[in-house]
C-alpha positions in Angstrom: 0.1 0.0 -0.2 1.2 3.4 -1.1 2.0 6.0 1.6 0.3 9.4 -0.2 0.5 12.2 0.4 -1.5 15.3 -0.8 -0.8 18.8 -0.3 -3.4 20.8 -0.4 -1.6 24.9 -1.0 -3.4 27.8 -0.8 -0.9 29.5 -3.1 -0.8 29.6 -7.3 2.0 26.8 -7.1 2.2 23.9 -4.0 5.5 24.2 -2.4 8.8 22.7 -3.7 10.1 23.1 -0.5 7.2 21.1 1.3 7.1 18.4 -1.3 10.9 17.4 -1.2 10.2 17.3 2.4 7.6 15.2 2.2 9.5 12.5 0.4 12.5 12.8 3.1 9.8 12.2 5.8 8.1 8.7 4.2 5.9 9.7 1.3 5.8 6.9 -2.1 4.0 9.9 -4.2 3.1 13.5 -3.5 0.2 14.9 -5.1 -0.2 19.0 -4.4 -3.1 21.3 -5.4 -2.7 24.7 -5.9 -5.4 27.6 -4.6 -7.0 25.7 -2.4 -9.9 27.5 -0.8 -12.1 26.1 1.9 -15.2 25.3 -0.4 -13.1 23.8 -2.9 -11.2 21.3 -0.7 -14.5 19.1 0.1 -14.2 17.2 -3.3 -10.6 16.4 -2.4 -11.0 15.4 1.2 -13.5 13.4 -0.5 -10.8 11.4 -2.4 -8.7 10.6 0.5 -11.5 9.4 3.0 -13.8 7.2 1.1 -11.0 5.1 -1.1 -9.5 2.8 1.8 -10.7 0.8 4.1 -9.5 -0.2 7.4 -5.6 0.2 8.0 -5.2 1.3 4.2 -6.5 4.7 5.5 -2.9 5.6 7.7 -1.6 5.2 4.1 -3.1 8.2 3.2 -2.4 11.6 4.6 -3.1 15.8 3.5 -0.7 18.3 4.4 -2.0 22.0 4.5 0.5 24.9 3.3 1.0 28.1 1.6 2.6 31.1 2.1 -0.7 32.4 4.6 -1.1 30.7 7.9 -4.7 32.7 7.9 -5.8 30.9 4.3 -4.1 27.6 5.5 -6.0 28.0 9.1 -9.0 27.9 7.3 -8.9 25.4 4.8 -7.5 23.1 8.2 -10.6 23.3 9.8 -12.6 22.5 6.1 -10.7 19.6 5.9 -11.7 18.5 9.7 -14.9 19.3 9.3 -15.2 17.0 6.3 -13.9 14.2 8.4 -16.3 12.4 10.4 -16.9 8.8 12.1 -14.0 6.4 10.8 -14.1 8.5 7.2 -10.8 10.5 8.8 -7.3 10.4 7.4 -4.6 12.2 9.1 -3.4 15.7 8.7 -0.7 18.3 9.2 -0.2 22.3 8.8 2.5 23.9 8.0 1.9 27.2 6.3 5.0 28.7 5.2 6.8 26.2 7.4 5.4 28.3 11.0 4.3 25.8 13.1 7.9 23.3 11.8 10.2 26.6 12.2 8.4 28.5 15.8 8.6 25.0 17.6 12.0 24.2 16.5 13.3 27.3 17.5 11.4 28.0 21.1 12.0 24.5 21.8 15.9 24.7 21.8 15.8 28.1 23.8 13.6 26.3 26.1 16.3 24.0 27.0 18.6 26.5 26.4 16.5 28.2 29.4 15.6 25.8 31.8 11.8 27.4 31.8 10.6 29.9 30.0 7.3 30.7 32.6 7.9 33.9 33.8 10.2 35.1 31.8 9.8 38.6 29.4 9.9 37.6 25.8 9.9 40.0 22.7 9.3 38.5 19.0 10.9 41.3 16.8 8.7 41.5 13.7 6.2 39.3 14.8 2.7 40.2 12.8 3.8 37.2 9.9 3.2 34.1 10.6 6.5 32.9 12.4 6.4 35.3 15.1 2.8 35.2 15.4 3.4 31.0 16.5 6.6 32.1 18.4 4.6 34.5 20.5 1.6 32.0 21.0 4.4 28.7 21.7 6.3 31.2 24.4 3.0 32.2 25.9 2.1 28.8 26.3 5.4 27.8 28.3 4.2 30.8 30.5 6.3 33.6 29.4 4.8 37.7 29.4 4.8 37.9 25.4 5.5 41.3 23.6 4.4 41.2 20.2 6.4 43.8 18.3 5.4 45.5 14.2 6.5 48.5 12.5 2.4 49.2 13.2 0.6 49.3 16.3 -2.9 48.5 14.5 -1.2 45.5 13.0 0.8 44.3 15.8 -2.7 44.6 17.7 -4.3 42.6 15.4 -1.7 39.5 15.4 -2.1 40.0 19.3 -6.0 39.7 19.4 -5.6 36.0 16.7 -3.2 34.6 18.5 -5.3 35.2 22.1 -8.4 34.1 20.2 -6.5 31.0 18.8 -4.6 30.0 21.8 -5.8 31.6 24.9 -2.9 33.1 25.8 -2.3 37.1 27.1 0.1 38.8 23.9 1.0 42.3 25.1 1.5 44.2 21.2 3.6 47.4 20.9 5.0 49.4 17.9 8.8 49.1 17.0 8.8 51.7 14.2 12.6 52.2 14.5 15.6 51.2 15.8 15.7 53.1 18.9 12.2 51.8 19.7 13.3 47.9 18.8 16.4 48.9 21.7 14.2 50.1 24.0 12.2 47.0 23.7 15.0 44.7 23.8 16.2 46.7 27.2 13.6 45.1 29.0 13.3 41.1 27.4 14.7 38.2 29.1 14.4 36.5 26.1 14.5 38.2 21.9 13.1 36.5 18.7 13.4 38.2 15.3 10.8 37.5 12.8 11.4 40.0 10.2 11.5 39.8 6.5 15.3 38.8 4.2 17.4 41.4 4.7 16.0 43.6 7.5 18.4 43.5 10.3 15.8 44.4 13.6 18.9 45.1 16.5 22.0 45.9 16.7 25.0 44.4 17.7 25.4 46.9 20.2 21.8 47.2 20.9 21.6 43.3 21.7 24.5 43.1 23.7 24.1 46.0 25.7 20.6 44.7 26.6 21.4 43.4 30.4 18.3 41.7 30.9 18.1 39.9 27.9 19.7 36.1 28.0 18.8 34.1 25.0 18.3 35.2 21.1 16.8 33.6 18.2 17.2 34.7 15.0 14.7 32.9 12.3 16.5 35.0 9.0 19.0 33.0 7.3 20.4 35.7 5.0 22.3 38.9 5.7 22.2 40.7 6.8 20.6 38.8 9.8 17.6 40.4 12.2 20.4 40.5 14.9 23.7 42.1 14.0 26.8 40.3 15.3 25.1 36.5 15.2 26.3 33.5 12.8 23.1 32.1 10.9 25.0 28.9 12.5 25.0 29.5 15.8 23.2 26.8 18.0 23.6 27.6 21.5 26.7 29.8 20.5 27.9 32.0 23.8 27.9 35.8 22.9 28.7 38.7 25.0 26.9 36.4 27.8 23.7 35.7 25.8 22.8 32.0 24.7 22.7 32.2 21.1 21.0 31.0 17.9 20.5 31.6 14.3 18.6 30.2 11.5 20.5 27.4 10.6 21.2 26.4 13.7 17.7 26.6 14.1 16.5 24.6 10.8 18.6 21.6 11.3 15.7 21.1 13.9 13.2 22.4 12.0 13.9 20.1 9.2 14.0 16.4 11.5 10.6 17.8 13.2 8.6 18.5 9.5 10.1 14.9 9.0 9.0 13.1 11.7 5.7 14.7 11.7 5.4 13.3 7.8 6.6 10.0 9.0 4.3 10.5 11.9 1.3 10.8 9.9 1.4 7.5 8.3 0.9 5.5 12.0 -2.9 5.9 12.1 -5.9 7.5 10.1 -6.8 9.5 12.8 -3.6 12.2 14.2 -4.1 15.8 13.5 -0.9 17.8 13.5 -1.3 21.7 14.7 0.9 24.1 16.4 0.6 22.5 19.6 1.0 19.2 18.1 3.8 19.8 16.6 5.5 21.8 19.1 5.2 18.9 21.7 7.6 16.8 19.2 9.9 19.5 19.0 10.3 19.3 22.5 11.4 15.7 22.4 13.4 16.0 19.6 15.4 19.2 20.9 
């Protein structure tokens, strides 16, 4: 029985990255569908749940991806709504790689810190999918989380979305310039950079001089990095008395985690892998 992975992508083209990792995770055949919406996904789901029976169903799985987490969440919800009784297959949500990336980053920092409970955590440029998922997972670990963005209204909207989805409290602030980001870092004990490629969010002088800051993580692998003065390959590296993780240092676990999640999809027909389940696995693997 071939292991079939159906990739429902909300973008015009299914992600090549997700296809490669899907094969590395153990899928025998991957079929990608572009521009999938909650309105069009029903017939696709029906094809996965009505074709195999009994133990055969565990050899069919669904992966929801694409660049937009909001669009992915809507499709993922529609997928699960289509299931009933034994008519279901395992499914995973990882739009923009945000669930696996954020899970890997937070799991590594949590391990290094021993505990994040009660710590003041800052997510710079946190309004994107990876930043929002990181803020949510930090809050679930008991940290007091501040989500920073260039626009206050957008940061507040992201914070509300996190609070609704994860039932945690998130503080939103505006950090439109280097000075405001430096001020926010001065108050943090843990800091993540989740900004766009090519944007330095904090200079080496800013983060190295933040006395209470003990742990930093940067998701950007292309220079200039979000935190100046670190290396993408840093993985628990000590710099200026802080424990530092770069994008490639995080990316090793992210890739292993993504592959492990794909493999797990084929262990049963009832697995649902979203942020919480993926993060639990990341903590085991970290």
